[in-house]
ChimeraX commands (.cxc) that place a marker at each C-alpha (Angstrom):
marker #1 position 106.53,-92.04,110.06 radius 0.5
marker #1 position 109.95,-92.34,108.42 radius 0.5
marker #1 position 110.16,-91.33,104.78 radius 0.5
marker #1 position 112.51,-93.50,102.72 radius 0.5
marker #1 position 113.78,-93.16,99.20 radius 0.5
marker #1 position 114.06,-96.26,97.05 radius 0.5
marker #1 position 117.51,-96.96,98.48 radius 0.5
marker #1 position 117.98,-96.99,102.24 radius 0.5
marker #1 position 120.72,-98.07,104.59 radius 0.5
marker #1 position 122.18,-98.18,108.09 radius 0.5
marker #1 position 124.93,-95.89,109.36 radius 0.5
marker #1 position 126.94,-97.05,112.36 radius 0.5
marker #1 position 129.68,-95.17,114.17 radius 0.5
marker #1 position 132.12,-95.87,116.96 radius 0.5
marker #1 position 134.70,-93.74,118.82 radius 0.5
marker #1 position 138.24,-94.90,118.05 radius 0.5
marker #1 position 140.09,-96.48,121.00 radius 0.5
marker #1 position 137.43,-95.40,123.46 radius 0.5
marker #1 position 138.31,-98.17,125.92 radius 0.5
marker #1 position 141.96,-97.07,126.03 radius 0.5
marker #1 position 140.91,-93.49,126.73 radius 0.5
marker #1 position 138.72,-94.61,129.62 radius 0.5
marker #1 position 141.44,-96.89,131.02 radius 0.5
marker #1 position 143.80,-93.95,131.21 radius 0.5
marker #1 position 141.54,-92.10,133.64 radius 0.5
marker #1 position 143.53,-91.03,136.67 radius 0.5
marker #1 position 140.61,-91.10,139.10 radius 0.5
marker #1 position 137.09,-92.47,139.38 radius 0.5
marker #1 position 135.79,-88.92,139.06 radius 0.5
marker #1 position 137.66,-88.42,135.79 radius 0.5
marker #1 position 136.36,-91.74,134.48 radius 0.5
marker #1 position 132.78,-90.73,135.28 radius 0.5
marker #1 position 133.28,-87.27,133.79 radius 0.5
marker #1 position 134.52,-88.72,130.50 radius 0.5
marker #1 position 131.74,-91.30,130.33 radius 0.5
marker #1 position 129.08,-88.63,130.91 radius 0.5
marker #1 position 130.59,-86.30,128.28 radius 0.5
marker #1 position 130.60,-88.95,125.56 radius 0.5
marker #1 position 127.11,-90.15,126.43 radius 0.5
marker #1 position 125.73,-86.62,126.39 radius 0.5
marker #1 position 127.33,-85.97,123.02 radius 0.5
marker #1 position 125.67,-88.94,121.34 radius 0.5
marker #1 position 122.36,-88.57,123.15 radius 0.5
marker #1 position 122.19,-84.82,122.51 radius 0.5
marker #1 position 123.84,-84.05,119.18 radius 0.5
marker #1 position 122.45,-87.09,117.39 radius 0.5
marker #1 position 118.87,-86.43,118.42 radius 0.5
marker #1 position 119.13,-82.75,117.53 radius 0.5
marker #1 position 120.63,-83.50,114.12 radius 0.5
marker #1 position 118.00,-86.08,113.24 radius 0.5
marker #1 position 115.22,-83.65,114.16 radius 0.5
marker #1 position 116.48,-80.93,111.82 radius 0.5
marker #1 position 114.64,-80.22,108.57 radius 0.5
marker #1 position 117.34,-81.77,106.40 radius 0.5
marker #1 position 116.94,-85.13,108.16 radius 0.5
marker #1 position 113.41,-84.99,109.58 radius 0.5
marker #1 position 111.45,-88.12,108.62 radius 0.5
marker #1 position 114.36,-89.27,106.46 radius 0.5
marker #1 position 116.48,-90.87,109.20 radius 0.5
marker #1 position 115.79,-92.30,112.62 radius 0.5
marker #1 position 118.05,-93.35,115.49 radius 0.5
marker #1 position 118.24,-97.06,116.23 radius 0.5
marker #1 position 120.32,-96.47,119.35 radius 0.5
marker #1 position 122.97,-94.18,120.81 radius 0.5
marker #1 position 125.36,-95.50,123.41 radius 0.5
marker #1 position 128.28,-94.19,125.41 radius 0.5
marker #1 position 130.71,-94.36,122.47 radius 0.5
marker #1 position 128.70,-95.53,119.45 radius 0.5
marker #1 position 125.45,-95.12,117.55 radius 0.5
marker #1 position 123.33,-96.53,114.73 radius 0.5
marker #1 position 120.89,-94.73,112.43 radius 0.5
marker #1 position 118.83,-95.96,109.50 radius 0.5
marker #1 position 117.09,-94.09,106.73 radius 0.5
marker #1 position 117.46,-92.70,103.22 radius 0.5
marker #1 position 120.95,-93.42,101.92 radius 0.5
marker #1 position 121.79,-89.90,100.75 radius 0.5
marker #1 position 120.61,-88.35,104.02 radius 0.5
marker #1 position 122.79,-90.82,105.94 radius 0.5
marker #1 position 125.85,-89.75,103.95 radius 0.5
marker #1 position 125.21,-86.11,104.81 radius 0.5
marker #1 position 124.51,-87.07,108.42 radius 0.5
marker #1 position 127.83,-88.91,108.65 radius 0.5
marker #1 position 129.73,-85.78,107.65 radius 0.5
marker #1 position 127.82,-83.66,110.14 radius 0.5
marker #1 position 128.40,-86.09,113.02 radius 0.5
marker #1 position 132.14,-86.24,112.26 radius 0.5
marker #1 position 132.31,-82.44,112.17 radius 0.5
marker #1 position 130.51,-82.12,115.50 radius 0.5
marker #1 position 132.58,-84.86,117.13 radius 0.5
marker #1 position 135.80,-83.23,115.96 radius 0.5
marker #1 position 134.66,-79.98,117.59 radius 0.5
marker #1 position 133.62,-81.87,120.74 radius 0.5
marker #1 position 137.06,-83.48,121.00 radius 0.5
marker #1 position 138.87,-80.19,120.49 radius 0.5
marker #1 position 136.83,-78.45,123.18 radius 0.5
marker #1 position 136.58,-81.19,125.80 radius 0.5
marker #1 position 139.61,-83.45,125.32 radius 0.5
marker #1 position 142.40,-80.95,124.63 radius 0.5
marker #1 position 143.93,-81.55,128.07 radius 0.5
marker #1 position 144.11,-85.32,127.56 radius 0.5
marker #1 position 147.27,-86.57,125.85 radius 0.5
marker #1 position 147.21,-89.00,122.95 radius 0.5
marker #1 position 144.76,-89.48,120.06 radius 0.5
marker #1 position 142.66,-92.16,121.78 radius 0.5
marker #1 position 138.98,-91.31,121.98 radius 0.5
marker #1 position 139.38,-88.15,119.91 radius 0.5
marker #1 position 138.34,-89.51,116.51 radius 0.5
marker #1 position 135.37,-91.46,115.22 radius 0.5
marker #1 position 134.93,-94.03,112.46 radius 0.5
marker #1 position 131.74,-95.00,110.65 radius 0.5
marker #1 position 130.34,-97.38,108.07 radius 0.5
marker #1 position 127.30,-97.12,105.82 radius 0.5
marker #1 position 125.67,-100.29,104.48 radius 0.5
marker #1 position 123.00,-100.00,101.79 radius 0.5
marker #1 position 120.00,-102.30,101.68 radius 0.5
marker #1 position 120.02,-104.58,98.61 radius 0.5
marker #1 position 116.24,-104.09,98.24 radius 0.5
marker #1 position 113.52,-101.86,99.67 radius 0.5
marker #1 position 112.08,-104.77,101.67 radius 0.5
marker #1 position 115.44,-106.04,102.92 radius 0.5
marker #1 position 115.82,-107.03,106.56 radius 0.5
marker #1 position 116.84,-104.15,108.81 radius 0.5
marker #1 position 118.68,-106.62,111.03 radius 0.5
marker #1 position 120.76,-107.93,108.12 radius 0.5
marker #1 position 121.73,-104.45,106.94 radius 0.5
marker #1 position 122.50,-103.42,110.53 radius 0.5
marker #1 position 124.80,-106.43,110.87 radius 0.5
marker #1 position 126.56,-105.68,107.60 radius 0.5
marker #1 position 127.19,-102.10,108.69 radius 0.5
marker #1 position 128.75,-103.45,111.89 radius 0.5
marker #1 position 131.00,-105.81,109.94 radius 0.5
marker #1 position 132.10,-103.02,107.61 radius 0.5
marker #1 position 132.79,-100.76,110.57 radius 0.5
marker #1 position 134.87,-103.40,112.31 radius 0.5
marker #1 position 136.89,-104.04,109.14 radius 0.5
marker #1 position 137.48,-100.32,108.60 radius 0.5
marker #1 position 138.63,-99.78,112.20 radius 0.5
marker #1 position 140.98,-102.75,112.07 radius 0.5
marker #1 position 142.64,-101.33,108.94 radius 0.5
marker #1 position 142.60,-97.66,109.90 radius 0.5
marker #1 position 141.13,-95.12,112.30 radius 0.5
marker #1 position 139.34,-91.80,111.82 radius 0.5
marker #1 position 137.68,-93.03,108.62 radius 0.5
marker #1 position 134.41,-94.09,106.98 radius 0.5
marker #1 position 133.50,-97.15,104.91 radius 0.5
marker #1 position 131.14,-95.99,102.21 radius 0.5
marker #1 position 130.03,-97.28,98.80 radius 0.5
marker #1 position 132.70,-99.96,98.67 radius 0.5
marker #1 position 135.73,-98.03,99.94 radius 0.5
marker #1 position 137.28,-96.93,103.22 radius 0.5
marker #1 position 138.07,-93.22,103.15 radius 0.5
marker #1 position 139.78,-90.88,105.55 radius 0.5
marker #1 position 137.50,-88.01,106.49 radius 0.5
marker #1 position 139.55,-85.67,104.31 radius 0.5
marker #1 position 138.98,-88.00,101.38 radius 0.5
marker #1 position 135.28,-88.12,102.25 radius 0.5
marker #1 position 135.12,-84.34,101.87 radius 0.5
marker #1 position 136.94,-84.61,98.53 radius 0.5
marker #1 position 134.43,-87.23,97.38 radius 0.5
marker #1 position 131.54,-84.91,98.25 radius 0.5
marker #1 position 133.07,-82.08,96.21 radius 0.5
marker #1 position 133.80,-84.39,93.28 radius 0.5
marker #1 position 130.25,-85.73,93.38 radius 0.5
marker #1 position 128.98,-82.17,92.98 radius 0.5
marker #1 position 131.39,-81.61,90.08 radius 0.5
marker #1 position 130.09,-84.76,88.38 radius 0.5
marker #1 position 126.52,-83.50,88.78 radius 0.5
marker #1 position 127.44,-80.08,87.34 radius 0.5
marker #1 position 128.55,-81.71,84.10 radius 0.5
marker #1 position 124.88,-82.53,83.58 radius 0.5
marker #1 position 123.23,-79.42,84.98 radius 0.5
marker #1 position 125.70,-76.78,83.75 radius 0.5
marker #1 position 127.22,-78.26,80.59 radius 0.5
marker #1 position 124.49,-80.46,79.15 radius 0.5
marker #1 position 126.17,-83.87,79.50 radius 0.5
marker #1 position 123.77,-86.81,79.40 radius 0.5
marker #1 position 123.13,-88.42,82.83 radius 0.5
marker #1 position 124.04,-91.68,81.12 radius 0.5
marker #1 position 127.70,-90.63,81.24 radius 0.5
marker #1 position 127.89,-91.57,84.93 radius 0.5
marker #1 position 127.02,-95.18,84.17 radius 0.5
marker #1 position 129.51,-95.24,81.32 radius 0.5
marker #1 position 132.26,-93.88,83.55 radius 0.5
marker #1 position 131.49,-96.59,86.10 radius 0.5
marker #1 position 131.90,-99.14,83.32 radius 0.5
marker #1 position 135.27,-97.74,82.28 radius 0.5
marker #1 position 136.63,-97.86,85.78 radius 0.5
marker #1 position 135.52,-101.42,86.33 radius 0.5
marker #1 position 137.81,-102.25,83.42 radius 0.5
marker #1 position 140.73,-100.18,84.68 radius 0.5
marker #1 position 141.35,-101.60,88.15 radius 0.5
marker #1 position 144.98,-102.43,87.37 radius 0.5
marker #1 position 148.20,-100.57,88.05 radius 0.5
marker #1 position 150.86,-100.83,85.37 radius 0.5
marker #1 position 154.57,-100.91,86.20 radius 0.5
marker #1 position 156.90,-98.43,84.56 radius 0.5
marker #1 position 158.31,-101.26,82.44 radius 0.5
marker #1 position 154.84,-102.14,81.20 radius 0.5
marker #1 position 154.11,-98.49,80.45 radius 0.5
marker #1 position 157.33,-98.12,78.41 radius 0.5
marker #1 position 156.57,-101.31,76.49 radius 0.5
marker #1 position 153.12,-99.99,75.62 radius 0.5
marker #1 position 154.49,-96.57,74.65 radius 0.5
marker #1 position 152.23,-94.88,77.19 radius 0.5
marker #1 position 149.22,-95.41,74.95 radius 0.5
marker #1 position 147.08,-97.39,77.33 radius 0.5
marker #1 position 146.66,-94.70,80.04 radius 0.5
marker #1 position 145.90,-92.01,77.50 radius 0.5
marker #1 position 143.45,-94.29,75.77 radius 0.5
marker #1 position 141.39,-94.13,78.97 radius 0.5
marker #1 position 141.75,-90.36,79.01 radius 0.5
marker #1 position 140.44,-90.19,75.46 radius 0.5
marker #1 position 137.53,-92.50,76.28 radius 0.5
marker #1 position 136.59,-90.36,79.28 radius 0.5
marker #1 position 136.79,-87.20,77.18 radius 0.5
marker #1 position 134.47,-88.75,74.59 radius 0.5
marker #1 position 131.98,-89.70,77.30 radius 0.5
marker #1 position 132.21,-86.24,78.84 radius 0.5
marker #1 position 130.93,-84.61,75.70 radius 0.5
marker #1 position 128.36,-81.83,75.80 radius 0.5
marker #1 position 126.06,-80.04,73.42 radius 0.5
marker #1 position 127.56,-76.71,74.55 radius 0.5
marker #1 position 131.17,-77.64,73.79 radius 0.5
marker #1 position 131.21,-75.56,70.61 radius 0.5
marker #1 position 129.25,-72.67,72.11 radius 0.5
marker #1 position 130.38,-69.68,74.12 radius 0.5
marker #1 position 130.93,-71.86,77.21 radius 0.5
marker #1 position 133.35,-74.18,75.41 radius 0.5
marker #1 position 136.41,-72.99,77.35 radius 0.5
marker #1 position 134.69,-73.33,80.72 radius 0.5
marker #1 position 133.51,-76.79,79.79 radius 0.5
marker #1 position 136.98,-77.93,78.73 radius 0.5
marker #1 position 138.49,-76.64,81.98 radius 0.5
marker #1 position 135.80,-78.37,84.04 radius 0.5
marker #1 position 136.29,-81.61,82.11 radius 0.5
marker #1 position 140.08,-81.56,82.50 radius 0.5
marker #1 position 139.79,-80.90,86.24 radius 0.5
marker #1 position 137.25,-83.68,86.62 radius 0.5
marker #1 position 139.46,-86.23,84.83 radius 0.5
marker #1 position 142.43,-85.26,87.00 radius 0.5
marker #1 position 140.35,-85.62,90.17 radius 0.5
marker #1 position 139.04,-89.01,89.11 radius 0.5
marker #1 position 142.23,-90.76,88.01 radius 0.5
marker #1 position 145.08,-88.38,88.80 radius 0.5
marker #1 position 147.73,-87.01,86.46 radius 0.5
marker #1 position 150.10,-89.96,86.35 radius 0.5
marker #1 position 151.03,-91.28,82.91 radius 0.5
marker #1 position 151.55,-94.81,84.18 radius 0.5
marker #1 position 148.60,-95.28,86.54 radius 0.5
marker #1 position 145.13,-96.16,85.33 radius 0.5
marker #1 position 143.28,-96.57,88.59 radius 0.5
marker #1 position 140.38,-94.61,89.96 radius 0.5
marker #1 position 141.29,-92.81,93.20 radius 0.5
marker #1 position 139.33,-94.02,96.27 radius 0.5
marker #1 position 137.54,-90.67,96.65 radius 0.5
marker #1 position 136.82,-90.69,92.91 radius 0.5
marker #1 position 135.30,-94.15,93.02 radius 0.5
marker #1 position 133.01,-93.19,95.90 radius 0.5
marker #1 position 132.06,-89.90,94.24 radius 0.5
marker #1 position 131.19,-91.64,90.98 radius 0.5
marker #1 position 128.95,-94.20,92.66 radius 0.5
marker #1 position 127.43,-91.46,94.83 radius 0.5
marker #1 position 126.62,-89.34,91.77 radius 0.5
marker #1 position 125.24,-92.34,89.87 radius 0.5
marker #1 position 122.88,-93.26,92.70 radius 0.5
marker #1 position 121.78,-89.64,93.04 radius 0.5
marker #1 position 121.02,-89.39,89.33 radius 0.5
marker #1 position 119.12,-92.68,89.37 radius 0.5
marker #1 position 116.76,-91.42,92.09 radius 0.5
marker #1 position 116.45,-87.84,90.86 radius 0.5
marker link #1:1,2 radius 0.2
marker link #1:2,3 radius 0.2
marker link #1:3,4 radius 0.2
marker link #1:4,5 radius 0.2
marker link #1:5,6 radius 0.2
marker link #1:6,7 radius 0.2
marker link #1:7,8 radius 0.2
marker link #1:8,9 radius 0.2
marker link #1:9,10 radius 0.2
marker link #1:10,11 radius 0.2
marker link #1:11,12 radius 0.2
marker link #1:12,13 radius 0.2
marker link #1:13,14 radius 0.2
marker link #1:14,15 radius 0.2
marker link #1:15,16 radius 0.2
marker link #1:16,17 radius 0.2
marker link #1:17,18 radius 0.2
marker link #1:18,19 radius 0.2
marker link #1:19,20 radius 0.2
marker link #1:20,21 radius 0.2
marker link #1:21,22 radius 0.2
marker link #1:22,23 radius 0.2
marker link #1:23,24 radius 0.2
marker link #1:24,25 radius 0.2
marker link #1:25,26 radius 0.2
marker link #1:26,27 radius 0.2
marker link #1:27,28 radius 0.2
marker link #1:28,29 radius 0.2
marker link #1:29,30 radius 0.2
marker link #1:30,31 radius 0.2
marker link #1:31,32 radius 0.2
marker link #1:32,33 radius 0.2
marker link #1:33,34 radius 0.2
marker link #1:34,35 radius 0.2
marker link #1:35,36 radius 0.2
marker link #1:36,37 radius 0.2
marker link #1:37,38 radius 0.2
marker link #1:38,39 radius 0.2
marker link #1:39,40 radius 0.2
marker link #1:40,41 radius 0.2
marker link #1:41,42 radius 0.2
marker link #1:42,43 radius 0.2
marker link #1:43,44 radius 0.2
marker link #1:44,45 radius 0.2
marker link #1:45,46 radius 0.2
marker link #1:46,47 radius 0.2
marker link #1:47,48 radius 0.2
marker link #1:48,49 radius 0.2
marker link #1:49,50 radius 0.2
marker link #1:50,51 radius 0.2
marker link #1:51,52 radius 0.2
marker link #1:52,53 radius 0.2
marker link #1:53,54 radius 0.2
marker link #1:54,55 radius 0.2
marker link #1:55,56 radius 0.2
marker link #1:56,57 radius 0.2
marker link #1:57,58 radius 0.2
marker link #1:58,59 radius 0.2
marker link #1:59,60 radius 0.2
marker link #1:60,61 radius 0.2
marker link #1:61,62 radius 0.2
marker link #1:62,63 radius 0.2
marker link #1:63,64 radius 0.2
marker link #1:64,65 radius 0.2
marker link #1:65,66 radius 0.2
marker link #1:66,67 radius 0.2
marker link #1:67,68 radius 0.2
marker link #1:68,69 radius 0.2
marker link #1:69,70 radius 0.2
marker link #1:70,71 radius 0.2
marker link #1:71,72 radius 0.2
marker link #1:72,73 radius 0.2
marker link #1:73,74 radius 0.2
marker link #1:74,75 radius 0.2
marker link #1:75,76 radius 0.2
marker link #1:76,77 radius 0.2
marker link #1:77,78 radius 0.2
marker link #1:78,79 radius 0.2
marker link #1:79,80 radius 0.2
marker link #1:80,81 radius 0.2
marker link #1:81,82 radius 0.2
marker link #1:82,83 radius 0.2
marker link #1:83,84 radius 0.2
marker link #1:84,85 radius 0.2
marker link #1:85,86 radius 0.2
marker link #1:86,87 radius 0.2
marker link #1:87,88 radius 0.2
marker link #1:88,89 radius 0.2
marker link #1:89,90 radius 0.2
marker link #1:90,91 radius 0.2
marker link #1:91,92 radius 0.2
marker link #1:92,93 radius 0.2
marker link #1:93,94 radius 0.2
marker link #1:94,95 radius 0.2
marker link #1:95,96 radius 0.2
marker link #1:96,97 radius 0.2
marker link #1:97,98 radius 0.2
marker link #1:98,99 radius 0.2
marker link #1:99,100 radius 0.2
marker link #1:100,101 radius 0.2
marker link #1:101,102 radius 0.2
marker link #1:102,103 radius 0.2
marker link #1:103,104 radius 0.2
marker link #1:104,105 radius 0.2
marker link #1:105,106 radius 0.2
marker link #1:106,107 radius 0.2
marker link #1:107,108 radius 0.2
marker link #1:108,109 radius 0.2
marker link #1:109,110 radius 0.2
marker link #1:110,111 radius 0.2
marker link #1:111,112 radius 0.2
marker link #1:112,113 radius 0.2
marker link #1:113,114 radius 0.2
marker link #1:114,115 radius 0.2
marker link #1:115,116 radius 0.2
marker link #1:116,117 radius 0.2
marker link #1:117,118 radius 0.2
marker link #1:118,119 radius 0.2
marker link #1:119,120 radius 0.2
marker link #1:120,121 radius 0.2
marker link #1:121,122 radius 0.2
marker link #1:122,123 radius 0.2
marker link #1:123,124 radius 0.2
marker link #1:124,125 radius 0.2
marker link #1:125,126 radius 0.2
marker link #1:126,127 radius 0.2
marker link #1:127,128 radius 0.2
marker link #1:128,129 radius 0.2
marker link #1:129,130 radius 0.2
marker link #1:130,131 radius 0.2
marker link #1:131,132 radius 0.2
marker link #1:132,133 radius 0.2
marker link #1:133,134 radius 0.2
marker link #1:134,135 radius 0.2
marker link #1:135,136 radius 0.2
marker link #1:136,137 radius 0.2
marker link #1:137,138 radius 0.2
marker link #1:138,139 radius 0.2
marker link #1:139,140 radius 0.2
marker link #1:140,141 radius 0.2
marker link #1:141,142 radius 0.2
marker link #1:142,143 radius 0.2
marker link #1:143,144 radius 0.2
marker link #1:144,145 radius 0.2
marker link #1:145,146 radius 0.2
marker link #1:146,147 radius 0.2
marker link #1:147,148 radius 0.2
marker link #1:148,149 radius 0.2
marker link #1:149,150 radius 0.2
marker link #1:150,151 radius 0.2
marker link #1:151,152 radius 0.2
marker link #1:152,153 radius 0.2
marker link #1:153,154 radius 0.2
marker link #1:154,155 radius 0.2
marker link #1:155,156 radius 0.2
marker link #1:156,157 radius 0.2
marker link #1:157,158 radius 0.2
marker link #1:158,159 radius 0.2
marker link #1:159,160 radius 0.2
marker link #1:160,161 radius 0.2
marker link #1:161,162 radius 0.2
marker link #1:162,163 radius 0.2
marker link #1:163,164 radius 0.2
marker link #1:164,165 radius 0.2
marker link #1:165,166 radius 0.2
marker link #1:166,167 radius 0.2
marker link #1:167,168 radius 0.2
marker link #1:168,169 radius 0.2
marker link #1:169,170 radius 0.2
marker link #1:170,171 radius 0.2
marker link #1:171,172 radius 0.2
marker link #1:172,173 radius 0.2
marker link #1:173,174 radius 0.2
marker link #1:174,175 radius 0.2
marker link #1:175,176 radius 0.2
marker link #1:176,177 radius 0.2
marker link #1:177,178 radius 0.2
marker link #1:178,179 radius 0.2
marker link #1:179,180 radius 0.2
marker link #1:180,181 radius 0.2
marker link #1:181,182 radius 0.2
marker link #1:182,183 radius 0.2
marker link #1:183,184 radius 0.2
marker link #1:184,185 radius 0.2
marker link #1:185,186 radius 0.2
marker link #1:186,187 radius 0.2
marker link #1:187,188 radius 0.2
marker link #1:188,189 radius 0.2
marker link #1:189,190 radius 0.2
marker link #1:190,191 radius 0.2
marker link #1:191,192 radius 0.2
marker link #1:192,193 radius 0.2
marker link #1:193,194 radius 0.2
marker link #1:194,195 radius 0.2
marker link #1:195,196 radius 0.2
marker link #1:196,197 radius 0.2
marker link #1:197,198 radius 0.2
marker link #1:198,199 radius 0.2
marker link #1:199,200 radius 0.2
marker link #1:200,201 radius 0.2
marker link #1:201,202 radius 0.2
marker link #1:202,203 radius 0.2
marker link #1:203,204 radius 0.2
marker link #1:204,205 radius 0.2
marker link #1:205,206 radius 0.2
marker link #1:206,207 radius 0.2
marker link #1:207,208 radius 0.2
marker link #1:208,209 radius 0.2
marker link #1:209,210 radius 0.2
marker link #1:210,211 radius 0.2
marker link #1:211,212 radius 0.2
marker link #1:212,213 radius 0.2
marker link #1:213,214 radius 0.2
marker link #1:214,215 radius 0.2
marker link #1:215,216 radius 0.2
marker link #1:216,217 radius 0.2
marker link #1:217,218 radius 0.2
marker link #1:218,219 radius 0.2
marker link #1:219,220 radius 0.2
marker link #1:220,221 radius 0.2
marker link #1:221,222 radius 0.2
marker link #1:222,223 radius 0.2
marker link #1:223,224 radius 0.2
marker link #1:224,225 radius 0.2
marker link #1:225,226 radius 0.2
marker link #1:226,227 radius 0.2
marker link #1:227,228 radius 0.2
marker link #1:228,229 radius 0.2
marker link #1:229,230 radius 0.2
marker link #1:230,231 radius 0.2
marker link #1:231,232 radius 0.2
marker link #1:232,233 radius 0.2
marker link #1:233,234 radius 0.2
marker link #1:234,235 radius 0.2
marker link #1:235,236 radius 0.2
marker link #1:236,237 radius 0.2
marker link #1:237,238 radius 0.2
marker link #1:238,239 radius 0.2
marker link #1:239,240 radius 0.2
marker link #1:240,241 radius 0.2
marker link #1:241,242 radius 0.2
marker link #1:242,243 radius 0.2
marker link #1:243,244 radius 0.2
marker link #1:244,245 radius 0.2
marker link #1:245,246 radius 0.2
marker link #1:246,247 radius 0.2
marker link #1:247,248 radius 0.2
marker link #1:248,249 radius 0.2
marker link #1:249,250 radius 0.2
marker link #1:250,251 radius 0.2
marker link #1:251,252 radius 0.2
marker link #1:252,253 radius 0.2
marker link #1:253,254 radius 0.2
marker link #1:254,255 radius 0.2
marker link #1:255,256 radius 0.2
marker link #1:256,257 radius 0.2
marker link #1:257,258 radius 0.2
marker link #1:258,259 radius 0.2
marker link #1:259,260 radius 0.2
marker link #1:260,261 radius 0.2
marker link #1:261,262 radius 0.2
marker link #1:262,263 radius 0.2
marker link #1:263,264 radius 0.2
marker link #1:264,265 radius 0.2
marker link #1:265,266 radius 0.2
marker link #1:266,267 radius 0.2
marker link #1:267,268 radius 0.2
marker link #1:268,269 radius 0.2
marker link #1:269,270 radius 0.2
view
């Protein structure tokens, strides 16, 4: 029996430009060899991953094909699973495709769609994940669509680290979990990019007003205690990671937006 948290979803993945890689086979034997390698990767690695303690009874495979897969389960487990599959596929490509020229077939893209309700239709969520995956692959390659944004895998790793930093503000420095919701509210307001002319006209006050608001939200009971300096450093680093250091840009970075929503969902189900 599959164990699901309150929020569940479907993760779908697909090898980038797989058809082109197969078309470039020089012989029938090479074509068969490639097809078998890809199929064994998805059939083997995916099943092994989903049977591990971290994912056991939290995710289950819908299908695994020759160049794609679909899994459904608890949303947070699917996010972790996505990172693990990308890591394993990257290693697979380095070991088995190093003698094949070109990037085709050597990267993988994914999309995670969350169910709008616990009793939502699996078919509908599966279809949405497919649509998100198709849109992500048409705009880019070697990426993941997650929590409203398409990220490169490097950005995905940054989002995971930033999510942990957001959580530490609560666990290590005593910030209220409510601050995550308040930060989400701020960044819904700040989805605009000002020109340099606009910034000069406003005297640079508007960007820093957001910085001040974020600092007020990221307050902590320990700020005046012995850990005050550590807290201030952590807060400054967190603000820079979320919105950057530009004096004229008030826009949450893609990895920051995903990390904030990721942390908010995690706190809501803690």
